[in-house]
N, C-alpha and C positions, 0 to 999 in steps of 0.2 A: 261692794258690788262683786258678784261672782263672775266666773269667766263667761258663762252663758249670756249674762246681761251685758258684759263688755262687748261680746260678739255682736249682739243685737244693735248696740249703739254704733259699732264700727261699720256694720253692714248698712245701717241707715245712712251714715255719713257717706259711705262709698257710693250709695245709690242716688245721691242728690243730683248727680249729673243726668239722670234719666229725663227725657223729654216729657212734658206734661200733657201731651196729646192723648185723648181718650177716643174710644171708638165712636162715641157720639159726636165728637168734634171733627171727625174725619169727613172730608167731602165725599158725597156719593160717588161710587164708581172708582175710588182711588185704587191704584195697583199696589200689590204687596211688594213691588220694587221699592216703594217709598214709605210703606207703612206695614208694620207687623204688630198685631194686637197683643201678642204674648211676650213681648220683650226680645224676640229674636231679631238679630241684625237684619236690616233690609238688604236687598240685593246690592243696592248702591254702596252701602257701608261695607259689605263683604268684599265687593270688588275694589273699593278704595284701600282696604287693608291689604288685599292681594297685590296691588300695584306697588305697595311699599316693601314687599318682601323680595328677597332674592329667590332664585330657584331653590326651593327647599330640598335639601339632600342630606341624608345621614343614615342612621341605623337605630334599631332597638338596642339598647345598651344594658348589659348586666356585667359587672366586673368578673374577671376570671376566678376570683376567690369565692364567689357567691353561687350557691346552688339554687337560690330563690330570692324573692324580695326581702324576706326577713334577714337573711345573712348579708345581703347587700347593705342594709341600713342600720342594723343593730350596733350599739356602742362597742361591743366586744369584738366585732368582726370588721366594722367599717374601716377601710384602709385608704386614706387620701393619697398616699404615695403611689399605690398601684393604679388608682383612678387617674391620677395626673399623668402617669406614664402611658396609659391606654388612651386617654383623650388627646395626648400629643399625637398618637398614631391616627386618630380620627381626623385631627386637624391636617395632618400631612396628606390625607386622602382627599381633602377638599370639602369635607363635611362642614355644615353649619348648624346642624340640628341633631339632637339625640332624643329618643323616646325612652322614658324610664317609668317603672311601675312602683307604686307605693303599697302599703298595707296598713289597715286600720289598727291592728294590734300594736304597731310601733308607736302610733300617736296615743293610744289609750294607756299604754304602760309608761311612756316617757315622753310626754308631749314636748317639753322644752328641748330635751336632748335630740329628739328626732328632728324637730324643725331647725335646730342649729346645724345638724349634719346635712340637711337639705340645703341650707345656706352655704355651707362649706362646698358642697357639690356644685352649686351654682357659681361660686367663686372660681372653681377650677374650670368650669365650662367657659366662663367669661375670659379667663386667661388664654383659652385655646379657640376663641372666636365662635363658640357654640351656644345655641339656645336650646330650650328644653320643651318637649311635649310631655306634660305632667299627667300621668294616668292614675286615676283613683282605684277603680275596681276591675276585677276580672273573674270569670268563672273557671279559668284554667286550673288544673291540678286536682288531686283526689279529695282534698279537704282544706280547711282553713289553716291547719298547722298550729304550732305552739311556739312561743318565744323560747330563747335559749339556744344551745348548740343544735345545729340542723343536721339531719341525716346525710350521709355521704351519697353521692350520685350512684344509681344502680349501674353496674358495668354495661357498657354498650347499649345504653338506653337514652333516647332523645328526651331531654328536659324532664327528668324523672321525679324531681322533688319540688316542682312549682306549687304554689299555694293559692287557694281561692281567697277572695276578699270581696264583699263581706261574708260570703259563704252561702251556698244554696240552701243547706239545711238550717243553718244558724239564723239567717236573715232573709234571703231572697224569697223563700217559700213560706215565710211567716210574717204576714203584714203587720202584726202587732209589734214586730221588732224593727220595722223600717226606720222609725224615728231615731233609733240609736245611732244612726250614721249622720244625722243632721249636723250636730256640733262639730264632728270631725271634718266634714266637707266645708262648712262655713269657716272654721278656724284656719284651715290650710289655705283656702282661697282668699280669705281676708288678709292673712299674713303676707302672701305673695301677690296680692292683687295688682300692685303697681310695679312689680319687679320686671324690668324689660327683658330679663333672661328667660322668662316663661313665654314661649312663642304661642302655644296652644294648650287649652285645657281639654284633655281627653277624659270625659267623665266615666265611661265604662268601656272596657275592652270586650268586644264580641258578646254583647248582652244576650243575643239570641241563643247562646249555648247553655242557658240556665236549665232547660228541660221543662219549663212551665212558662209559656209565652205570656199568659195573662197576668200572672204574679209579677213577672219581669216588667211588663208594661206599666203596672201600677207603681213599682219602685222607680222606674225611669221618670215617670211624671213628677214624683216627689223630688227626685234628684235634680231635674232641670229647674224646678221651682226654687230649690235652695240655691243653685248656682246663679239663677237670674237675679236673686236678691243682691248678690255681690256686684253684679254688673261690671265684670272685669274688662279692661281694654283688649285683652287677648280673647280670641274666639272660642266658643264651646263646640265640641264635636263628639261623635262616637261612630264607630265604623259599621257600614253595611258590609256584609261578608260575601255574598254570592251574586252572580248575575241573575239567577232565577228569582232571587228575593226582590231585586230592584225592578224586575220586569213584571212582578205581580204584587205591587204595593197594596192594591185594594184588598188582597186576601192575606197579606203578611203584615201584621200590625206593628211588629218591632221595627223592621226597616222603614215602614211608612212613617212611624213616629220620628225616627232618626233623621230622615230626609226632610221632614217638615219642621224640625226643631233645631237642627244644627246650624250654626252660623256659617261655617264652611263645611263642605262635605268630605268625608273620608271613607276609605274602604280598605279591605284586605283581599289579596288575591294571589294565589300561588300557581296559577295556570299559565297557559301558553301565550304567545304574543297576540294571537288573534282574539282570544278570550279577554286578555287584558285591555286591548284597544276597544273592544265592545263595551266593557265596563266603563272605561274612561269617557267614551262618547255619551253614554247614557247619563252619567253624573254631570258632565260639563253642560248638558242641555238645560240644567237648572241655573246656569249662569252664575255660579258661585265658585270660588277657589276650591280645588280638589287636591287632596293629599292621599297617597297610598301609604298607609302606616305599617303594612307588612307585605313583603314579597321576597323573592329569591328562593327557589327550590330547584336546583340545577337538574336533578334526576327526572323531573316531570316537565322539563322544557321551560321553566321560568328562570332564565339566565340573565346575567349582567349584560351580555352582548345583544340579546334580543329586546330586553325590557327597558334598560336605562335610556337608550336613545328615544324610545317611544315616549317616556315620561318627559324628556327634554323637549321633544317636538310639541307636545301639548301643554307644556309648562305645568305639569302635574308634580306635586311633591313626591319624592322618592325616598322612603324610609325602609331600608331592607332589614331583614333579620339575618345576622347581627354583626358584631365586630370580630371577637375571638371566642371560640366555643367555650373554653374554660369548663367549669363544673356543670354547665348546662348541657354540654355535649351535643349541641344543636347542629354540628356538622354531620351527625348521624341522621339518616332518614327516619321518618315516622315508622314505628313498628320494627325497628332494627333489634338485633339481639347478638349475644356473644358468639354464636355459631357462625355468624357472617364475617366476623373480624372487622378490620378497618375498611370503610367504603373506598372504592376507587374514585368515586365522584362525591364530593362534599354536597350535603344538602343545603345548609345555610352557611353564613359567616365568610369573612374575607381574609383573615390573618391567622397564622399559626401562633402557638404560645410564645415563640421566640420573636414575634412581630415581623416575620417574613411573610409576604403575600402567599395565599393559596395559589393564586394565578396572577402574576405580575401584569399580564395584559388587561385584566379586569381593573386594576388600580390605575393603569395608564388611561383607560377609557373614562373612568370617573374624573380624573384630573383634566382630561381633554374637554369633556362636556361641561364641567363646572367653569372652565376658563372661557368658554364660548359665550358671547353676549347674545 
C-alpha cells in the first residue's frame, strides 16, 4: 500500500467520529447554532472549545537563526538548543501559544525528517507550557524559494527573505496544480490530528494577498475540503485582514468564505486601539471565539499598552509579531532602509538578541494580564 492509500485509510478512520446527520434529516427551521451542513463546527461546539481554553496569548515565532520558514525547519539549520532557549523566554513572558509557519518543499523533499523535526519542536513547546497554531500556506515573500542554504537578510530590510507557499505562480494561479498540495495537507494533519499540542489549524495566512481572488477562492474551497476530511479536534481558521473586508462581506468573496467556514474566527490588524476594537466587536458578533494572530506595530499606534488590555477585556486571543527579531529584522518598520539606520521605535518584537526586553514595562503588562483571572 502506498502512502496515499495509507492516508486515505487514516483519514477515513479519523473521520468516523463525524455525526451521521444529513441535511434531509435536519428538522425544518433548525439554526446553524446547532447544525452546519458543511462540517464546520456549530456555534455551540466552537463556544465549548473556547471555554476550555485559557486566554490565548503568545507570538508569531521564527527562531533567530532563520531568515525564513525553510531555514527554520531544514535539517542542516534546525537548532533545537536555540529554540529551547528562546521558548524559555516565551514561557517567562507568560505565553501559552506560538504561531509557526511551514513550507511544502520541506515535506516534499524529506517527509519523515520534516515531521520528526516538527515533533521535536512540539516536545520543546510542551516543556515550556506552549501550544502551537500550525500554519500551512502564505502568500508572503517574493517567491517560493529553494531548499538548501538560504540568502542572508538584506541590510536594514523588514523580513527580506520570506518565502511563499504553495506559491502564486507555481500553484495558486494554476488550478491544474492545486491537487499537488492535497497529500501534503492530509499527511501533516493526520500525523498531528490528535496531538494536544496543536491548538489551532491555520490553513492559509492572509489568502487575500494572492492577487487573484477567484483563483484563491477555488483553492480555499479545496483546502477546506481536505481539512474537513481529517476532522481534527482542534479548530480550523484563516484570518480576515481588514475592517473594510468584514464590513463588505457580500462583495468580498475571500473574507466572506473565511467567516462562513472557519470554526473559530481570526484576524490580523496593525492599527490603532479604536480600529482594533471595531474589528473585535464585528467578529465577536458571530458568537465564536476570536483570535488576533498578528498585531503590534508601535510606530503606527498598535502598542502593547493600548492593545493587550483590549484583548484581555474581550477575551480575544493575542498573538503578536514576534519574539526576537533575529534574521527577520522585523523590529524595522515596513519600507525601512539603510539610510535610516536603527529605528528609535521598534516596529514588532519584544526582546533583544541578548534576551533583555525592548521595554520591560511591556513584559510586566503581559505578566500582569496573564495572571488576572
